[in-house]
C-alpha positions in Angstrom: -76.1 -169.8 -32.6 -76.7 -166.0 -33.2 -80.5 -165.5 -33.5 -80.4 -161.7 -33.8 -81.3 -161.6 -37.5 -83.6 -164.6 -37.8 -87.0 -164.6 -39.5 -89.4 -167.5 -39.5 -92.2 -167.4 -42.1 -95.5 -169.2 -41.6 -98.7 -169.1 -43.6 -99.9 -165.8 -42.1 -97.0 -164.6 -39.9 -93.5 -163.4 -39.7 -91.7 -164.4 -36.5 -88.6 -162.3 -36.4 -85.8 -161.2 -34.1 -86.8 -158.4 -31.8 -85.4 -154.9 -32.6 -85.6 -151.5 -30.9 -88.3 -150.3 -33.4 -90.9 -152.3 -31.4 -90.2 -150.5 -28.1 -93.4 -148.3 -28.1 -95.8 -151.0 -29.4 -94.6 -153.5 -26.9 -94.9 -151.0 -24.1 -98.5 -150.1 -25.3 -99.7 -153.7 -25.9 -98.1 -155.5 -22.9 -101.0 -154.7 -20.7 -102.5 -156.0 -17.4 -105.1 -158.0 -19.5 -102.3 -159.6 -21.5 -100.1 -160.5 -18.5 -102.8 -161.8 -16.2 -101.6 -165.4 -16.5 -97.9 -164.5 -17.0 -94.9 -164.2 -14.6 -93.8 -160.7 -15.8 -95.9 -157.6 -15.3 -96.4 -154.7 -17.7 -93.6 -152.2 -18.0 -94.0 -149.1 -15.7 -92.5 -146.9 -18.5 -91.2 -147.0 -22.0 -87.7 -147.4 -20.5 -88.7 -150.8 -19.3 -89.6 -151.9 -22.8 -86.4 -150.5 -24.2 -84.3 -152.3 -21.5 -86.2 -155.6 -22.2 -85.3 -155.2 -25.9 -81.7 -154.4 -25.3 -81.3 -157.4 -23.0 -83.1 -159.6 -25.6 -80.9 -158.5 -28.4 -77.8 -159.4 -26.3 -79.2 -162.8 -25.5 -80.1 -163.3 -29.2 -76.6 -162.4 -30.3 -75.1 -164.7 -27.6 -77.4 -167.6 -28.9 -79.0 -168.3 -25.5 -82.5 -167.1 -26.6 -84.5 -166.4 -29.7 -86.7 -163.4 -28.5 -88.9 -162.3 -31.4 -91.9 -160.3 -32.5 -94.9 -161.8 -34.2 -96.1 -159.8 -37.2 -98.9 -160.3 -39.7 -97.2 -161.3 -42.9 -99.5 -159.3 -45.2 -99.5 -156.0 -43.3 -96.6 -156.1 -40.9 -99.0 -155.4 -38.0 -97.4 -156.2 -34.6 -99.3 -159.0 -32.9 -97.1 -159.9 -29.9 -93.9 -161.4 -28.7 -92.6 -165.0 -28.5 -89.4 -166.7 -27.6 -87.4 -169.8 -27.4 -85.4 -169.6 -24.1 -82.4 -171.5 -22.9 -81.5 -172.6 -26.4 -78.2 -174.2 -25.5 -79.9 -176.6 -23.0 -81.6 -179.9 -23.6 -84.8 -178.4 -22.3 -85.5 -175.0 -24.0 -88.7 -173.2 -23.2 -91.4 -171.6 -25.3 -93.0 -168.3 -24.3 -95.6 -166.2 -26.1 -98.0 -163.4 -25.7 -100.4 -161.9 -28.2 -102.0 -158.4 -27.9 -105.5 -158.4 -26.6 -107.1 -157.1 -29.9 -105.6 -160.0 -31.8 -106.8 -162.8 -29.4 -108.9 -165.6 -30.9 -107.4 -165.8 -34.4 -104.9 -168.6 -33.8 -101.8 -166.4 -34.1 -100.3 -167.7 -30.9 -100.6 -171.3 -32.1 -99.3 -170.6 -35.6 -96.3 -168.7 -34.2 -95.4 -171.5 -31.8 -95.8 -174.1 -34.5 -93.3 -172.1 -36.5 -90.9 -171.9 -33.6 -91.3 -175.7 -33.0 -90.4 -176.4 -36.7 -87.4 -174.1 -36.4 -86.3 -175.8 -33.1 -86.6 -179.3 -34.7 -84.4 -178.2 -37.5 -81.8 -176.2 -35.5 -81.6 -177.3 -31.9 -80.4 -180.4 -30.1 -83.0 -180.9 -27.4 -84.7 -183.6 -25.4 -88.0 -181.8 -25.0 -89.3 -178.2 -25.0 -91.0 -176.8 -21.8 -94.2 -174.9 -22.1 -95.5 -173.6 -18.8 -99.1 -172.1 -18.7 -101.5 -171.2 -16.0 -104.1 -173.8 -15.4 -106.9 -171.3 -16.1 -105.4 -170.0 -19.3 -107.2 -172.4 -21.6 -106.3 -170.6 -24.9 -102.6 -170.9 -24.0 -102.8 -174.5 -22.9 -104.3 -175.5 -26.3 -101.0 -174.6 -27.9 -98.8 -177.3 -26.3 -101.7 -179.7 -26.5 -102.0 -179.2 -30.2 -98.3 -180.0 -30.5 -98.7 -183.3 -28.5 -97.4 -181.8 -25.2 -98.1 -183.6 -22.0 -98.4 -182.1 -18.5 -95.5 -183.4 -16.4 -95.4 -181.0 -13.5 -97.7 -178.6 -11.6 -96.7 -175.9 -9.2 -97.7 -172.5 -7.9 -95.8 -169.2 -8.1 -96.6 -165.6 -7.4 -96.1 -163.4 -10.5 -94.5 -159.9 -10.5 -98.0 -158.3 -10.2 -98.6 -160.3 -7.0 -101.1 -162.8 -8.4 -100.8 -166.5 -7.6 -100.4 -168.6 -10.7 -101.2 -172.3 -10.8 -98.8 -173.5 -13.5 -99.1 -176.7 -15.5 -95.8 -177.5 -17.2 -95.9 -179.3 -20.5 -93.2 -181.2 -22.3 -93.3 -181.1 -26.1 -91.2 -183.8 -27.8 -89.8 -183.9 -31.3 
């Protein structure tokens, strides 16, 4: 399923396929504060952002991922990125980050609820994975809102060298 020109509309957001026009804002907003609980680290240069987007577009066209940007519906303001990864599998995975200045407004939850609705209507899955660091309470509230249950816990070192203590949720239909 080609997801390279997909747009999901929620009450306040547009969740749409990533495109090169977002290279600069992603580079600027994907900061150490945003990535503290994430596996990836901020890009060292704008080229890193550009390469991430090129790879994401290929994966969207191939139908293995739906990598998207999260925008305010009324203004088009960039809020962050989200994704449904491993689309062809029985256990796809959600990922999301919201820029620091937009934290605390429920945008992450609203975007993931929109992605879940899309997944329910378009994917054949057993459950969706949602890994989050144990300390990242705001992120953990998202799968819990969707009825997700912790099924696994593990540690990993992220690309910035920080140890993460992951709780992995399963979200069912």
